[in-house]
N, C-alpha and C positions, 0 to 999 in steps of 0.2 A: 381463358388459356388452357384449362384442363380439358375442355371439351373439343378442342380443335386440333386437327392433325395438319400441320403446315405442309404445303406442297414442296417437293424437292427443290424447286427453283428458289424458294425462300431461303433455304439453307445456303445455296450457292451465292445468292446475293449478299446475305449477311457475311458469309465467310470471305467473299471478295473484299468487303470493307475491312474485316478484322485483319486480313493478311496484307493489307495495303502497306507498302514500305516506301522509303525514300523521303519522308517528310517528318519533321519533329513531332507533329501531332497525330501520327498514325494510330489507328485503333488497335488495341490489344485486348484479348479476352483473358481475364485474370481468374484463375481457378485455385482454390485452396482445398486441401484435404485435411480433416481434423485428426486428432491423435488417437481416437478411441481404440482402433484395432491394434495399433502399434504399442499402446500401453498395456494390452492384454495378451498379445500373441507373440511368442518368440519366433516361431516359424508356423507356416500353415497356408492353406489355400487362399483364405480371404486376404491375408496380408500380402501374399504374393500377387494376387489380383491387383491390389491397389498400388504396390510398388511398380509393377510392370505397366499398369495403366498410366501412372504419373510419368514414367520414363518415356512412354510412347507419345503422350500428349505434349511433353516438353519438346519433342522433335518437330512438332507441327509449327509452321510459320504463324506468327501472331498470337501464340498461346503462351501465357506465363503461368507456371505451376509452382506452388509452394506447399509444403507440408508443415502444419502447425503442430509440431511434436518436439518441444524443447528437451524433454526426457522421454525415453521409450525403452522397450526391452527387445525390439525386433531385430533379428540377425539379418534379415533381408534388406532392411532399411539402412543398417549400419554401413557407412562408407559410400552411400549413394550421393552423387553431386546434385542434390535437390535442395533448394533453399528451404530453411526452416526445419530440416531434419537434424535434430540435436544429438545429445549424448545418450549412448546406450548404457543402461544400467543392468547389473546382474539381477537374476531373479531372487527375490526375498519376499517374505510375507508382507502383504499390503503394498507391493511395488506398483501395482496398477493404480491404486488410489494416489500414490505419490505422483505418478506420471500425469494422471488426470488433473490433480491439483496444480501441478506446475504449469500445465497448459492454460488453466484458468487465470493464473496470476501473471503469466508471461505477457509482455506487451503484444497486443493483438496486431496482426497486419492491417494495413489500410483496407478500406472497403473493397471487397472482391465481387466480381460478377457472379461467381458460382461458389458455393460451399458444398463440397461433396462429403457428406457424413460417411465415415468408414464403418460405423456399426450403429446400434440402436439404443445406446445408453443416454447419457445426459444431453440435453439440448444445450449446445455451446452457444448460448445467446450472445456472449461477449464477442463472438466472431461476426463482424458485420459483412453482410452480403446482399446482393440483389435477389438471389433465389437460392434455395436449398434443394438438394437432390439426395437420393440415397439408392443403394443397390440391394436388391433382395437376392440372397444366395440360395435359399431353399425355404420351404414351408414346413419343415419338420416340427418346429415348436408348435405351430397351429394344429397339426395333426395329433400331437401328443399332449396338448394342453389339458385335456380332461383327466389324465392319469399322472401328470408330473408337475409339481409346483415350480421347479426351475424352468421348465418349458412354458408354463403358464405365465411366469414373470417375463420371460423373453418375448412371448407373443404380445404381451401388453406394451412392452417397450418398442417393439417393432411397429405396432399399430400407431403409437404416438409419432414415431419417426416418419411413417408414411403420411400422416395427417399434415405434417409441416413441410412436406416435400412438394415442390412444384412439378417434379417429374421423377419417375422411378425407372431404374434399370434392372433387368433380370438376366441371369447368366445363361439361361436356357429356355427353350420354348416350354418344356415341362414345368419349370418354375413359374413362368408367366401364366400358363394356363391354370395352375393351382392358385396363384395369387388372385386371378380374376374370379375363379370359382369360390374361393373361401372369403373374399372380401368384397366382391362386387365392383372392384376398381375397373373403370373403363379401359379397354385395351389401348386406346389412343394416348393414355398417360404413360405407357410403358414402352421402353426401347430395349431390344435384345443386345447384350454385350457379352458374347461368349468369350471364354478364356483363350489364351494362346499358350505356346510352350517355348521355352528357351533352353531346356536341358539338352536338346540335341546339339546345341552349339557350344556347350561347356566342355572343356578339356577334362576327360575322366581321370580319376585317381582311385586306384584299387585299395579297398579296405582289406583287413585280414580275414579272408575267406579262402579256405583251402579245399573246397569240394563243390560239386554242382549244387544249385539251389533254386528253389522257388521263392518269389519275392512278394511280400505284402508291404504296402506303403500307407501310412496314416494311422489314425487312432484305432483302437481295438475294441472298445466297449460298446455295449448296446447294439444299435442297429447296424454297426459296422460288421457284425456277424463273424468276428474272428474265431469264436468258439467253434462254429461249424467247420471252418478251415482247419483248425487244430484237430478236431475230431476226424475229419476226412484223412488228414495226414497220418494220424495215429492208427487208423484202421487198416492201413496197408503197409506191411513190413518192408516192401521194396522201396516205398517212398521214404519211410523213416530211416532205412538203412543207407540209401544211396544219395539222398538229397537233404541238405540243410533247409530249414525254413527261416528266411531272413525277414525280420520285422524292422522296417525303417521308420522310425518315429521318434519324437522327442522324449516320450515317456517310457522309461524302462519297465519291463515286466515286473509285476509284484511277485512276492514269494509264492503265492498260491499258483499263479500261472506257470512259474518256473517248475514248481513241484509236479504239476499235471503234465507238462511237457516231458520232464525227466522220467516220470513213471511210465509214459507211453513210448519212451525210447526216441523221442523227437529231438533232433538237434536244433533247438530254437536259438537263433542268433539275433540279438538286438543291436541295432546301429542307430545312433543319433546322427545320421549322415548329413554332411553338408552337400552343396550342389555338385561338387566334383565327384564325391563318392556316390551320390545318387545317380549321376550320369553313368558311372561305371556299372552300378547295379542293374540299371535298365538295359545296358548293352550286353550284359553277361548272364542274366537270369534265364532259366529255362522258360519261365513265363512270369508275368505279374498276375497274381490271383487277387481279384477284387470282389469279395463276396458281399459287399454292403447292400443292404436291402432298401435303403433310402438315401438319395443324394439329390442335391440341386444341380450339380454339374459332374464332378468326378475327375478332378484335375490329374491325379496319378494315372488314370487310364489314357488321357491325352498325351501326357509326358512319355509314358511307355511306348505308345504307338509312334510318337515322333522320333524316339530313339531306336525303333526297330524291334522292340520287345514284344513277343506274342502276349496276348491278353486273354485271361479267363475271367469273365465277369458275370454278375447276376443278371438274369433275364428280367430286367425291370425297364420301365418306360424311358428313363433318362439314358440308360446304356444303349437302348435301341436307337435313341436320337444321336448319341455321341459316336457310336462305332459304325463302321460301314457294313453293308449286307455281307453275309458270309463270315461274320465274326463268331467267336466261340462264347455264346451266352448260355448259361445253365440255370436250373432251379437251385439257387444257392441256399435255400432252406433245407435242402437234402444233402447232407455230407457225402452221400454216395455219388451224387452227380458231380460234386467238386473232385472227389477222388478219381472217378473215371476220366474226367477231363484232364487232370494232371498226368495220370498214367498214359493216356493217349498221346499227349504232347511229349512226354519223356521218351517214348519209344518211336517217335515219328519226326525225323528231322525235316522231311519234306513239308509236313503240315506246319511245323514251326516256321519254316521259310515262307510259306504262303501267307500266314498270318502276319509275319514281319513286313513283307512287301505291301500287303493290303493296308495295314495300319499306318505305315509310314506315308504312303500316298495320301490317305485320307486326312492325316494330321496336318498336312501342308495347307489345308483349307482354313485352319484355325490359327490366327496370328494376333499378336498384341497390337499391331498396326490396324488391323480390322476392328479390334475392340475399341481402340482410341477413336477411329473415324466414326463408329456408331455412337460412341459416347458424346462426341462433338455434336452429332445430329440431335441427341437428346438435350444437351445444353441449349442448343438453339431453340428447340421447342419450349423449354422452360423460360427462356428470356424473351420470347416474342409476345407482345401484348395481344389481347383479343382472344 
């Protein structure tokens, strides 16, 4: 099975059988997603990927989707009409362990065709399935395993998840190529399932911001390179004076970051924005600044483009894959490059309009429907014998 790449006609034949209707014994493809990411992540790109994938799969004829998460902490999953999505708990110490324990003792669903593991932790062996699959979102832990114990642990867990998976999904060609390079996995075992965006369809709601601003979305530590952005901002009085720097993420700035921003005269605004507020931020920012030096995909960049927000991003391989030719990519290791890019857009409405139009058109090629269709192809490859 792992060495074979079924012809497209095989997928069509199987799907014709799976989608057959009108008889009591019609075939249905049953898919379960486990609780792992929903037990750990309140918001974030990985949990959004799985919520949107589950919603898109559930719209396909002949597919039955359930999420085995009787307890979870995920805001994106809360309120979704997906079978098995249970009660959302507030965050507290050890809440992830509580949610994972609940999933293990909760009555398991009947035998599923596919179990799609949502992260790389415990092997949920009590969930019965014909095949297991997993999604690789990046290879950052493997690159950093020699210098970081947490990354070393994550890399080991991922290796185990890959070993028990009949098929593997990657969210970008960059991630697929890294996976092949670092593990030797045959490319035919991998299917690309890039993200989509729904933020452009969300009714925006304005947060309390009373001045022009540049936007940063996501975590700030380590390879996310937020320090370079803050340094770029602080080094130019016009930016610090005329534009707020909005950081949209679940984690509030610590006292040290607030002190550094205040001493540099930077108006740092933290927002734990929901989708409505995030949609407004994308529509009204001077630009999204995304200086991250490592990514597996970079969902905020796609969301910004879909909403017509100009983007300044690091000139790295995944950004060259994700953004169209003519995008504003800079050496984000250099605060001066970020500063000049922001100053250039701040004073050039025509360039902001060009980037907005370019990005919006390009983002239309990324949809969750396409992600679901590609995922279905991968499930078919996993289930086919031989």
